[in-house]
C-alpha positions as CSV (number, residue, x, y, z in Angstrom):
1,M,85.6,158.5,61.6
2,R,83.5,156.9,59.0
3,I,83.8,153.5,60.7
4,F,83.0,155.1,64.0
5,L,79.8,156.6,62.5
6,L,78.9,153.3,60.8
7,V,79.1,151.3,64.0
8,L,76.7,153.7,65.8
9,L,74.3,153.8,63.0
10,A,74.3,150.0,62.6
11,A,73.6,149.6,66.3
12,W,70.7,152.1,66.2
13,V,69.1,150.5,63.2
14,A,69.5,147.0,64.6
15,G,67.8,148.0,67.8
16,I,64.8,149.7,66.0
17,S,64.3,146.7,63.7
18,L,64.3,144.2,66.6
19,G,61.8,146.4,68.5
20,V,59.4,146.7,65.6
21,W,59.6,143.0,65.0
22,G,58.7,142.4,68.6
23,V,61.5,140.0,69.5
24,E,62.1,138.7,73.0
25,W,64.6,140.4,75.4
26,M,66.8,137.4,75.3
27,V,67.4,138.0,71.6
28,I,68.1,141.6,72.3
29,L,70.8,140.7,74.8
30,I,72.3,138.2,72.3
31,V,72.3,140.9,69.5
32,A,73.8,143.5,71.9
33,A,76.5,141.0,72.9
34,A,77.2,140.3,69.2
35,M,77.4,144.0,68.5
36,A,79.9,144.5,71.4
37,L,82.0,141.6,70.1
38,W,82.0,142.9,66.6
39,I,83.1,146.4,67.8
40,W,85.8,145.0,70.0
41,K,87.0,142.8,67.1
42,M,87.3,145.9,65.0
43,Q,89.8,147.1,67.6
44,F,87.8,150.0,69.0
45,D,88.0,151.0,72.6
46,Y,85.5,150.0,75.3
47,Q,83.7,153.4,75.2
48,L,82.5,152.7,71.6
49,V,81.5,149.2,72.7
50,M,79.3,150.6,75.4
51,A,77.8,153.2,73.1
52,G,77.0,150.5,70.6
53,V,75.3,148.3,73.2
54,M,73.3,151.3,74.5
55,L,72.1,152.3,71.1
56,V,70.9,148.8,70.4
57,L,68.9,148.9,73.7
58,M,67.6,152.4,73.1
59,G,66.6,151.6,69.5
60,F,64.8,148.5,70.7
61,V,62.8,150.5,73.2
62,Y,62.0,153.1,70.5
63,G,61.0,150.5,68.0
64,S,58.9,148.6,70.6
65,W,57.0,151.7,71.5
66,S,56.3,152.6,67.9
67,N,55.1,149.0,67.2
68,G,52.9,149.1,70.3
69,E,51.2,152.2,69.0
70,I,50.1,150.2,66.0
71,M,49.6,146.8,67.5
72,G,47.7,148.0,70.5
73,R,44.8,149.5,68.7
74,E,41.4,148.4,70.1
75,C,38.7,149.1,67.6
76,S,35.8,147.6,65.6
77,Y,35.1,147.8,61.9
78,R,31.4,148.3,62.4
79,A,32.0,151.1,65.0
80,A,33.5,153.4,62.4
81,T,31.0,155.7,60.7
82,S,33.4,156.9,57.9
83,W,36.8,156.1,56.5
84,M,39.6,158.2,55.2
85,M,41.6,157.1,52.1
86,I,45.3,157.3,53.3
87,E,46.8,156.3,49.9
88,N,45.8,156.0,46.3
89,P,44.1,152.7,45.5
90,N,46.0,149.9,43.9
91,I,43.9,149.3,40.7
92,K,43.7,145.8,39.2
93,E,41.9,144.6,36.1
94,D,38.6,143.9,37.9
95,R,39.0,145.6,41.3
96,Q,40.9,148.2,43.4
97,Q,42.4,147.8,46.8
98,F,43.3,150.4,49.4
99,I,43.6,151.0,53.2
100,G,41.0,153.2,54.9
101,E,41.4,154.7,58.3
102,G,38.5,155.4,60.7
103,G,39.4,156.8,64.1
104,D,42.1,154.4,65.5
105,C,41.1,151.6,63.0
106,A,42.4,150.7,59.6
107,V,41.0,148.2,57.2
108,Y,42.2,146.7,53.9
109,V,39.4,147.1,51.3
110,T,38.8,145.3,48.0
111,A,36.2,147.2,46.0
112,A,34.8,147.4,42.5
113,R,37.1,149.2,40.0
114,Y,34.5,151.7,38.8
115,Y,34.6,153.8,42.0
116,E,36.6,157.1,41.4
117,L,38.7,157.1,44.6
118,N,41.7,159.2,45.5
119,R,43.9,159.7,48.5
120,G,42.2,162.0,51.1
121,D,38.6,161.0,50.1
122,E,36.2,160.5,53.0
123,I,34.1,157.4,52.3
124,I,31.4,155.2,53.8
125,L,31.6,151.4,53.5
126,R,28.3,149.5,53.5
127,G,28.0,145.7,53.4
128,G,30.8,143.6,52.1
129,K,32.5,140.6,53.7
130,Y,34.6,141.5,56.7
131,Q,37.3,139.2,58.1
132,N,39.6,139.9,61.1
133,L,43.2,139.0,60.8
134,D,42.8,135.7,62.6
135,E,40.5,134.6,59.8
136,V,42.8,136.0,57.1
137,A,45.7,134.0,58.7
138,E,43.9,130.8,58.1
139,Y,44.6,131.0,54.4
140,S,47.6,133.4,54.3
141,S,49.5,133.9,57.6
142,G,52.1,136.0,55.8
143,F,49.5,138.4,54.4
144,A,47.9,138.7,57.9
145,D,51.2,139.5,59.5
146,Y,51.9,142.1,56.8
147,L,48.6,143.8,57.5
148,R,49.0,143.6,61.3
149,K,52.3,145.5,61.1
150,K,50.6,148.2,59.1
151,G,48.0,148.6,61.8
152,V,45.2,147.0,59.8
153,I,42.6,145.1,61.9
154,G,40.9,143.2,59.0
155,T,39.9,143.0,55.4
156,V,36.6,144.1,53.7
157,R,35.7,142.6,50.3
158,W,33.3,144.1,47.8
159,P,31.5,146.7,50.0
160,E,29.4,149.4,48.5
161,V,31.4,152.6,48.6
162,E,29.9,156.1,49.0
163,I,32.1,159.2,48.7
164,I,31.0,161.8,51.1
165,N,33.9,164.2,50.8
166,D,35.8,164.2,47.5
167,K,39.4,165.4,48.0
168,R,40.5,165.1,44.4
169,S,43.5,167.3,44.2
170,R,45.1,169.1,41.3
171,L,47.9,166.5,41.6
172,A,45.4,163.7,41.0
173,E,44.1,165.4,38.0
174,W,47.6,165.8,36.6
175,R,48.2,162.1,37.2
176,R,45.0,161.2,35.4
177,G,46.0,163.5,32.5
178,L,49.4,161.8,32.2
179,A,47.8,158.3,32.3
180,D,45.4,159.3,29.5
181,R,48.4,160.5,27.4
182,V,50.2,157.2,28.0
183,E,47.1,155.3,26.9
184,K,47.0,157.3,23.6
185,L,50.6,156.5,22.8
186,W,50.8,152.8,23.7
187,P,48.5,149.7,23.5
188,E,48.0,147.3,26.3
189,P,49.9,145.8,28.1
190,D,52.6,148.4,27.3
191,A,50.5,151.3,28.6
192,S,50.0,149.6,32.0
193,I,53.6,148.7,32.3
194,I,54.8,152.2,31.5
195,Q,52.3,153.7,34.0
196,A,53.9,151.4,36.6
197,M,57.5,152.3,35.7
198,V,56.9,156.0,35.4
199,M,53.9,156.8,37.6
200,A,53.9,153.9,40.2
201,E,50.5,152.8,38.9
202,K,51.4,149.1,38.8
203,G,47.9,147.9,39.7
204,T,46.7,148.3,36.1
205,I,49.1,145.7,34.8
206,P,47.3,142.5,33.8
207,D,47.6,139.7,36.3
208,G,49.1,137.4,33.8
209,I,52.0,139.8,33.1
210,T,52.5,140.4,36.8
211,R,52.8,136.6,37.5
212,Q,55.1,136.2,34.6
213,F,57.5,138.8,35.8
214,R,57.3,137.5,39.3
215,A,58.1,134.0,38.2
216,A,61.1,135.3,36.3
217,G,62.4,137.2,39.3
218,V,62.2,140.6,37.7
219,S,59.0,142.0,39.2
220,H,61.2,144.9,40.6
221,V,61.3,146.5,37.1
222,L,57.5,147.0,37.2
223,A,57.7,149.3,40.2
224,I,59.5,152.6,41.0
225,S,62.8,151.4,42.5
226,G,66.2,152.7,43.2
227,L,67.1,151.9,39.6
228,H,64.4,154.1,38.3
229,I,65.2,157.0,40.6
230,S,68.9,156.7,39.8
231,L,68.2,156.9,36.1
232,L,66.0,160.0,36.7
233,V,68.8,161.7,38.7
234,G,71.3,160.9,35.9
235,V,69.0,162.3,33.2
236,L,68.2,165.5,35.2
237,A,71.8,166.1,36.1
238,G,72.8,165.7,32.5
239,L,70.2,168.2,31.3
240,L,70.8,170.7,34.1
241,Y,74.5,170.6,33.3
242,L,73.8,172.3,30.0
243,L,72.3,175.3,31.8
244,P,74.6,178.3,32.2
245,V,74.3,178.4,36.0
246,T,76.7,177.9,38.9
247,P,76.9,174.5,40.7
248,W,74.8,175.4,43.8
249,P,71.7,176.6,41.9
250,R,72.0,173.5,39.6
251,T,72.1,171.3,42.7
252,V,69.1,172.9,44.4
253,F,67.1,172.7,41.1
254,L,68.0,169.0,40.7
255,L,66.9,168.2,44.3
256,V,63.7,170.2,43.9
257,L,62.8,168.3,40.7
258,L,63.6,165.0,42.3
259,W,61.4,165.5,45.3
260,L,58.6,167.0,43.2
261,Y,58.6,163.7,41.2
262,V,58.5,161.7,44.5
263,L,55.5,163.7,45.6
264,F,53.9,163.2,42.1
265,I,54.1,159.4,42.3
266,G,52.6,159.3,45.8
267,V,55.8,159.1,48.0
268,Q,56.4,155.4,47.4
269,A,58.6,153.8,50.0
270,S,61.3,152.7,47.5
271,A,61.3,156.1,45.9
272,L,61.5,157.8,49.3
273,R,64.6,155.7,50.2
274,A,66.3,156.3,46.8
275,A,65.5,160.0,46.8
276,T,66.9,160.4,50.4
277,F,70.0,158.5,49.4
278,W,70.6,160.7,46.4
279,T,69.9,163.9,48.4
280,I,72.5,162.9,51.0
281,Y,75.0,161.8,48.3
282,I,74.6,164.9,46.2
283,L,74.9,167.3,49.2
284,A,78.0,165.4,50.4
285,L,79.6,165.9,47.0
286,R,78.6,169.6,46.9
287,F,80.1,170.1,50.4
288,K,83.2,168.1,49.3
289,M,82.8,165.5,52.0
290,L,84.6,162.2,51.4
291,V,82.0,159.5,52.0
292,S,81.6,156.0,50.7
293,L,78.4,154.8,49.1
294,P,77.8,152.2,51.9
295,T,78.0,154.9,54.5
296,V,75.5,157.0,52.6
297,V,73.2,154.0,52.5
298,M,73.5,153.4,56.2
299,L,72.8,157.1,56.9
300,T,69.8,157.0,54.7
301,V,68.4,153.9,56.4
302,S,69.0,155.4,59.9
303,I,67.2,158.7,59.0
304,L,64.2,157.1,57.5
305,M,63.8,154.5,60.3
306,T,64.1,157.1,63.0
307,I,61.3,159.1,61.3
308,R,59.2,156.1,60.4
309,P,60.3,153.1,62.5
310,E,57.4,151.0,61.2
311,L,59.3,150.7,57.9
312,A,61.2,147.8,59.5
313,G,58.1,145.7,59.4
314,Q,57.2,146.5,55.7
315,V,58.1,143.8,53.2
316,G,59.0,146.2,50.5
317,W,61.4,148.0,52.8
318,Q,63.1,144.7,53.8
319,L,63.4,143.6,50.2
320,S,64.8,146.9,49.1
321,I,67.4,147.1,51.9
322,S,68.5,143.5,51.5
323,A,68.9,143.9,47.7
324,V,71.1,147.0,48.2
325,A,73.2,145.1,50.9
326,G,73.4,142.1,48.6
327,I,74.6,144.1,45.7
328,F,77.3,145.9,47.7
329,G,78.5,142.6,49.3
330,A,78.6,140.8,46.0
331,L,80.6,143.6,44.3
332,F,83.0,143.7,47.2
333,V,83.8,139.9,47.4
334,T,84.2,139.7,43.6
335,G,86.2,142.9,43.3
336,R,89.4,141.0,42.5
337,I,87.8,138.6,40.1
338,G,88.0,139.4,36.4
339,H,89.9,142.7,37.1
340,E,91.7,142.2,33.8
341,L,88.4,142.6,31.9
342,N,87.5,145.8,30.2
343,G,84.7,147.2,28.1
344,F,81.9,144.8,27.4
345,G,83.4,142.1,29.6
346,Q,83.6,144.3,32.7
347,W,80.0,145.5,32.1
348,L,78.7,141.9,31.7
349,K,80.6,140.9,34.9
350,S,79.1,143.8,36.8
351,L,75.6,143.0,35.6
352,I,75.9,139.3,36.6
353,V,77.4,140.1,40.0
354,V,74.7,142.8,40.7
355,S,71.9,140.4,39.7
356,L,73.3,137.5,41.7
357,G,73.8,139.6,44.8
358,A,70.3,141.0,44.7
359,A,68.8,137.6,44.0
360,L,70.7,135.8,46.8
361,A,69.9,138.6,49.3
362,T,66.2,138.8,48.7
363,A,65.4,135.1,48.1
364,P,64.7,134.1,51.8
365,L,62.4,137.1,52.3
366,A,60.5,136.4,49.1
367,A,60.1,132.7,50.2
368,Y,59.1,133.6,53.8
369,H,56.6,136.4,53.0
370,F,55.2,135.3,49.7
371,G,56.1,131.6,49.4
372,N,57.8,132.4,46.0
373,V,61.1,130.9,44.8
374,S,62.5,131.7,41.4
375,L,65.6,129.9,40.1
376,I,66.0,132.0,36.9
377,G,66.2,135.4,38.5
378,V,69.8,136.0,37.6
379,A,69.4,135.0,34.0
380,A,66.2,137.0,33.6
381,N,67.8,140.1,35.1
382,I,70.8,139.9,32.7
383,L,68.4,139.8,29.8
384,V,65.8,142.3,31.0
385,V,67.5,145.0,33.1
386,P,69.7,146.4,30.3
387,V,66.7,147.5,28.3
388,V,65.0,149.2,31.3
389,P,66.9,152.5,31.0
390,M,66.0,152.6,27.3
391,V,62.3,152.1,28.1
392,L,62.3,154.7,30.8
393,I,64.2,157.4,28.9
394,L,62.4,156.9,25.6
395,S,59.0,156.8,27.3
396,I,59.7,160.2,28.9
397,I,60.8,161.6,25.6
398,S,57.7,160.2,23.9
399,L,55.5,161.8,26.5
400,V,57.2,165.2,26.1
401,L,57.1,165.1,22.3
402,S,53.4,164.2,22.4
403,V,52.6,167.7,23.6
404,F,54.2,169.3,20.5
405,M,54.7,166.7,17.8
406,M,52.4,163.7,18.1
407,P,53.6,161.9,14.9
408,L,57.2,161.9,16.1
409,A,56.0,160.9,19.6
410,L,54.3,157.9,18.1
411,M,57.4,156.8,16.2
412,M,59.4,157.0,19.5
413,A,56.6,155.1,21.3
414,W,56.9,152.3,18.7
415,T,60.6,152.0,19.7
416,V,59.6,151.6,23.3
417,H,57.1,149.0,22.2
418,V,59.9,146.9,20.7
419,F,61.9,147.0,23.9
420,M,58.8,146.2,25.9
421,G,58.1,143.3,23.6
422,W,61.6,141.9,24.4
423,M,60.9,142.1,28.1
424,I,57.6,140.2,27.8
425,L,59.1,137.7,25.4
426,V,62.1,136.9,27.5
427,T,60.1,136.5,30.8
428,G,57.6,134.4,28.9
429,W,60.2,132.0,27.5
430,L,62.0,131.6,30.8
431,T,58.9,130.9,32.8
432,I,57.7,128.0,30.6
433,I,60.8,126.0,31.7
434,P,59.7,123.3,34.1
435,G,60.9,123.5,37.7
436,V,62.2,127.1,37.7
437,Y,59.5,128.6,39.8
438,F,57.8,127.5,43.0
439,E,54.8,129.0,44.7
440,E,53.3,128.5,48.2
441,V,56.7,127.4,49.7
442,K,56.6,127.2,53.5
443,F,59.8,128.9,54.6
444,P,60.1,129.4,58.4
445,L,61.4,132.5,60.1
446,W,64.3,130.6,61.6
447,G,65.2,129.5,58.1
448,V,65.7,133.1,57.1
449,G,68.1,133.6,60.0
450,V,70.1,130.5,59.1
451,Y,70.2,131.5,55.5
452,Y,71.6,134.9,56.2
453,G,74.0,133.5,58.7
454,G,75.4,131.1,56.2
455,L,75.6,133.7,53.5
456,I,77.5,136.1,55.8
457,L,79.9,133.3,56.9
458,G,80.5,132.3,53.3
459,M,81.3,135.9,52.3
460,M,83.7,136.2,55.3
461,A,85.4,133.0,54.2
462,I,85.9,134.4,50.7
463,V,87.3,137.7,52.1
464,K,89.7,135.9,54.4
465,W,90.8,133.6,51.5
466,Q,91.5,136.8,49.5
467,K,93.5,138.2,52.5
468,R,91.4,141.3,52.6
469,N,89.8,143.4,55.4
470,W,86.1,144.3,55.6
471,R,87.2,147.9,56.3
472,E,88.0,148.2,52.6
473,I,84.3,148.4,51.7
474,W,83.9,151.7,53.6
475,G,87.0,153.2,52.0
């Protein structure tokens, strides 16, 4: 039954993705044929084969329609009289960037940092340099494609911004209060990094630190990711387990706290995916349903892409899903390697395999979308990722203690500073090695397909050599 569900979900997701990406019908027919061959090879009957093919085609139509809603907008930047902030700005050292919507139009704005802007504000943009996406593509085709898929018609740099309807919410005030408390406990750049890891305010990190972590292949630790949400779920579950309540109230309370946190940080895509995953998984456990982790991941992806098909075109979503797939694949093909290890050896093996799987799976997308290639990602992750849980947990404890006992909070904050110094030191050392990081690499789209095809064939060869069956991964 789980394999049956997996096949249908995979067909639906594949169809939506191809529709959002705007591929040709010939490609759809090839994918549908490949899906039919895969289902038949797994020894299912012809009825499931037909269902899989139909779901690919239906998903393609649904994804194409959703993509057409975005790509087909006809509008002009100058025609809009006001703009609505649809997300909190991404604040840099000397600027802030955000997307504003006006009527059926959306523009990507780079403005001075001193404007106090929040999601929901209604603003007027005056002056500034406007560029349509064709002009943007002349110096960054990947960035232009990224904006086009988000429904953006162009960029506006350094306009004068007037706020005509301030929608500052109580939530925004709480976020600002927490940011002020972080700045009292830690110096820079620690404060900015902690705001990114706890509050998803990564725009305040100095550009030098951002480039350093990106070159080392560990920029994912500077954003709210599945790792961060998983740690939060673990901490909350441990604390709630101490309460003298029955399992169901404890479960409900855990999920409420989880989704309140997701709302607090602004419903980031990676946090949304991770929170949905944990919600499905926790409810499955509570209902005593026997499901595998890959099945929960596939169900999570299917739900979110049905609700928001445009996710398939977002770079962050693609990197997140490919990383998860790479981790599961790497753990599966290496499952029989080093099985005699225990304790520290098993932990180190798992860390290496997880880092290698994520790095291999995300490398072509990073090269295609950003032109970045890091050859030290695995080593950097092995040295940096183990301290991330300590940074997150001790940071939260420090913030809580600062309300009651500031001296003790400062002592805890110093411990966080030590771990943070290690992360910065390691990435700094690794990135000064010549030839380990390349920028502005031109990696074609067909190269992405060839890379993943070769990776899949290599994994299939290893599994066949091990005399194993891929069905085991869903067991």
